[in-house]
C-alpha positions as CSV (number, residue, x, y, z in Angstrom):
1,M,104.3,91.8,115.1
2,V,103.0,95.3,115.4
3,R,105.9,96.8,113.9
4,S,105.8,94.7,111.0
5,T,102.3,95.5,110.5
6,L,102.7,99.1,110.8
7,E,105.8,98.8,108.2
8,N,103.6,97.0,105.8
9,R,100.9,99.7,106.0
10,V,103.8,102.2,105.3
11,S,104.8,100.5,102.3
12,K,101.3,100.4,100.9
13,G,100.8,104.1,101.8
14,R,98.1,103.6,104.2
15,A,100.1,105.0,107.1
16,E,103.2,107.5,107.3
17,R,106.7,106.9,109.3
18,S,108.7,109.6,111.1
19,R,111.6,109.4,113.1
20,Q,112.5,111.6,116.3
21,G,115.9,110.7,117.6
22,R,115.9,106.8,118.0
23,A,112.0,106.8,118.3
24,V,109.9,105.8,115.2
25,F,106.1,107.2,114.9
26,Y,103.5,105.9,112.8
27,S,100.5,108.1,111.7
28,L,97.6,108.1,109.2
29,P,98.4,110.0,106.2
30,A,97.0,113.7,105.5
31,A,93.5,113.5,104.2
32,G,93.6,114.2,100.1
33,A,97.1,112.9,100.0
34,G,96.1,110.5,97.0
35,T,95.1,107.7,99.0
36,S,91.6,105.9,98.3
37,V,89.0,106.0,100.8
38,E,88.9,102.9,103.0
39,A,87.6,101.6,106.4
40,P,89.8,102.6,109.2
41,D,92.8,100.1,109.9
42,P,92.3,98.6,113.3
43,A,95.9,98.2,113.7
44,L,96.4,101.9,113.7
45,S,93.5,103.2,115.8
46,D,93.5,100.4,118.5
47,P,94.5,102.4,121.7
48,A,95.9,99.3,123.1
49,V,98.5,99.2,120.3
50,S,101.8,101.2,120.9
51,T,102.6,103.3,118.0
52,E,106.2,103.9,119.0
53,S,109.0,101.7,118.6
54,Q,112.6,102.0,119.6
55,V,115.2,101.4,117.0
56,T,118.1,99.0,118.3
57,G,121.3,99.2,117.1
């Protein structure tokens, strides 16, 4: 569920995805990158939620 939520945010431009080897990292886009100002997304700021997903395959 966490990964699908983060991927949804990436598709809407509210998060960025980067890959390092097999790990996938999600982060907030840089300020002023053409995104509108919104309230912070709890799924991206909750410290209990891991923002790293391992790609299987």
